[in-house]
C-alpha positions as semicolon CSV with decimal commas, in nm:
position;residue;x (nm);y (nm);z (nm)
1;M;-0,104;0,854;1,328
2;F;-0,067;1,021;0,978
3;K;0,203;1,181;0,781
4;R;0,172;1,425;0,531
5;Y;0,345;1,342;0,193
6;Q;0,338;1,488;-0,154
7;V;0,240;1,226;-0,422
8;L;0,214;1,345;-0,804
9;L;-0,032;1,188;-1,018
10;T;-0,153;1,176;-1,372
11;D;-0,459;1,325;-1,448
12;W;-0,629;0,994;-1,543
13;L;-0,537;0,829;-1,202
14;G;-0,616;1,133;-1,008
15;E;-0,916;1,166;-1,130
16;Y;-1,032;0,784;-1,097
17;I;-0,930;0,829;-0,711
18;K;-1,152;1,123;-0,709
19;Y;-1,433;0,901;-0,889
20;T;-1,393;0,667;-0,623
21;A;-1,380;0,856;-0,359
22;E;-1,685;1,026;-0,464
23;K;-1,857;0,724;-0,549
24;Y;-1,797;0,547;-0,200
25;D;-1,814;0,866;0,003
26;L;-1,461;0,822;0,109
27;S;-1,162;1,134;0,116
28;F;-0,927;1,120;-0,185
29;S;-0,663;1,037;0,072
30;E;-0,853;0,769;0,221
31;V;-0,913;0,604;-0,112
32;I;-0,545;0,643;-0,205
33;R;-0,455;0,483;0,165
34;I;-0,684;0,188;0,084
35;L;-0,555;0,112;-0,254
36;L;-0,213;0,127;-0,148
37;C;-0,286;-0,151;0,119
38;L;-0,459;-0,365;-0,061
39;Y;-0,182;-0,350;-0,342
40;I;0,039;-0,405;-0,096
41;C;-0,104;-0,722;0,049
42;E;-0,126;-0,860;-0,303
43;L;0,234;-0,759;-0,392
44;I;0,383;-0,926;-0,107
45;S;0,185;-1,242;-0,130
46;E;0,322;-1,257;-0,464
47;F;0,683;-1,197;-0,373
48;H;0,668;-1,429;-0,060
49;P;0,423;-1,741;-0,146
50;R;0,391;-1,859;0,222
51;Y;0,267;-1,502;0,306
52;K;-0,126;-1,541;0,234
53;F;-0,314;-1,264;0,153
54;P;-0,610;-1,336;0,411
55;K;-0,882;-1,220;0,237
56;E;-0,980;-1,445;-0,107
57;R;-1,004;-1,190;-0,445
58;K;-1,327;-1,312;-0,514
59;E;-1,446;-1,222;-0,107
60;L;-1,298;-0,870;-0,150
61;I;-1,468;-0,842;-0,545
62;N;-1,813;-0,920;-0,328
63;I;-1,736;-0,680;-0,049
64;F;-1,665;-0,410;-0,304
65;K;-1,989;-0,479;-0,469
66;K;-2,178;-0,435;-0,181
67;V;-2,028;-0,098;-0,101
68;A;-2,095;0,004;-0,454
69;N;-2,478;-0,084;-0,432
70;K;-2,506;0,049;-0,095
71;K;-2,573;-0,290;0,050
72;I;-2,315;-0,265;0,347
73;S;-2,340;-0,016;0,678
74;E;-2,117;0,251;0,679
75;E;-1,973;0,123;0,998
76;D;-1,894;-0,218;0,801
77;I;-1,710;0,005;0,545
78;H;-1,481;0,168;0,823
79;K;-1,437;-0,177;0,994
80;L;-1,327;-0,318;0,635
81;I;-1,071;0,006;0,593
82;S;-0,964;-0,087;0,953
83;Q;-0,906;-0,435;0,832
84;A;-0,722;-0,328;0,543
85;Y;-0,491;-0,108;0,734
86;F;-0,381;-0,413;0,960
87;E;-0,339;-0,637;0,688
88;A;-0,130;-0,446;0,492
89;R;0,093;-0,362;0,825
90;K;0,154;-0,714;0,882
91;A;0,210;-0,812;0,564
92;I;0,483;-0,541;0,540
93;E;0,633;-0,655;0,890
94;Y;0,628;-1,015;0,754
95;R;0,823;-0,887;0,414
96;L;1,064;-0,693;0,624
97;A;1,120;-0,978;0,881
98;Q;1,202;-1,193;0,586
99;D;1,443;-0,962;0,391
100;K;1,631;-0,919;0,743
101;K;1,652;-1,312;0,759
102;N;1,752;-1,318;0,428
103;S;2,020;-1,041;0,442
104;K;2,199;-1,209;0,793
105;K;2,215;-1,529;0,597
106;N;2,393;-1,351;0,311
107;T;2,658;-1,192;0,551
108;R;2,747;-1,540;0,666
């Protein structure tokens, strides 16, 4: 389920998201969600080395190249988007559980 938020972006960032949305035939909001999900996975894997972002960077880059070159079906694109959402959710749940565990240790 989606919830509406207001986000202010600089011109250059908004233009890039708009460019990406048009290039991949996605909505502006969808591109923001995808980029956030991917960044969250990367960031959490940096903060928590035990959590591994399932897709290697090189593999992700190859997938995006296929998308850019229209060598991947629309159905597969939507599967990748769903996978990005799923992986980000897993990463967030992992991070929150770790932080909760650590805060319990610190209160003892």
